[in-house]
C-alpha positions in Angstrom: -8.7 -58.7 49.8 -11.9 -59.3 47.5 -13.0 -55.6 48.6 -9.9 -54.1 48.0 -10.5 -51.9 44.7 -8.1 -52.5 42.3 -8.1 -50.1 39.1 -8.0 -52.3 35.9 -4.8 -50.7 33.6 -7.1 -50.8 29.8 -3.4 -51.7 27.9 -5.6 -50.2 24.4 -5.7 -47.0 26.1 -2.7 -44.2 25.6 -4.2 -42.4 28.9 -3.9 -45.7 31.0 -0.8 -46.5 29.9 0.8 -43.1 29.9 -0.8 -43.2 33.7 0.7 -46.9 34.1 4.3 -45.7 33.3 4.2 -42.6 35.0 3.4 -45.0 37.9 6.3 -47.0 37.4 8.6 -44.3 36.8 7.7 -42.5 40.1 8.2 -45.7 42.0 11.5 -46.8 40.2 12.4 -43.0 41.4 11.5 -43.2 45.0 13.4 -46.8 45.2 16.9 -45.2 43.7 16.3 -42.2 46.4 15.6 -44.4 49.3 18.4 -46.2 48.0 20.8 -43.5 48.2 20.1 -41.1 50.8 22.1 -43.9 53.6 25.4 -43.0 50.8 24.7 -39.2 51.6 28.0 -37.6 52.6 26.1 -34.0 53.6 23.7 -33.4 56.0 23.0 -30.7 52.8 22.9 -33.8 50.4 21.0 -35.8 53.1 18.0 -33.4 53.2 17.9 -32.5 49.3 17.3 -36.6 48.6 14.6 -36.3 51.4 12.7 -33.1 49.8 12.8 -35.1 46.3 11.1 -38.4 48.3 8.5 -36.2 49.6 8.1 -34.5 46.3 7.8 -37.8 44.5 6.2 -39.3 47.2 2.9 -36.2 46.4 3.2 -36.9 42.9 2.7 -40.6 43.8 -0.3 -39.9 45.5 -1.4 -37.2 42.9 -1.7 -40.0 40.2 -3.2 -42.7 42.9 -5.9 -39.4 43.4 -6.4 -39.2 39.8 -6.6 -43.0 38.9 -9.3 -43.7 41.3 -10.7 -40.0 40.9 -11.5 -38.7 44.2 -12.8 -35.1 44.7 -10.7 -33.0 46.6 -12.9 -33.6 49.6 -12.2 -37.0 49.1 -8.5 -36.5 48.8 -8.4 -34.2 52.0 -10.0 -37.3 53.5 -7.0 -39.5 52.7 -4.3 -37.3 53.6 -5.9 -36.6 57.0 -6.6 -39.7 57.7 -3.0 -40.5 56.8 -1.7 -37.8 59.2 -0.8 -35.2 56.3 -2.6 -31.9 56.1 -3.7 -31.0 52.2 
């Protein structure tokens, strides 16, 4: 765990606080979407929720990449290692 890079949040930085708050909101949205998925009444509703999950996941990834200052090339490596094309 000591070698795992942890991005500290500076509470005195409005930009850091905004990014933290955005991450919290995205994670809460993701949790809500996953709770709603089993209750979808139709295949159409299920697919809409799945699309929202995918979009929220991409937003979380983009925010994390931004927080760690990854270049487009580094992002592509991470996405490829996760089995996803950039």
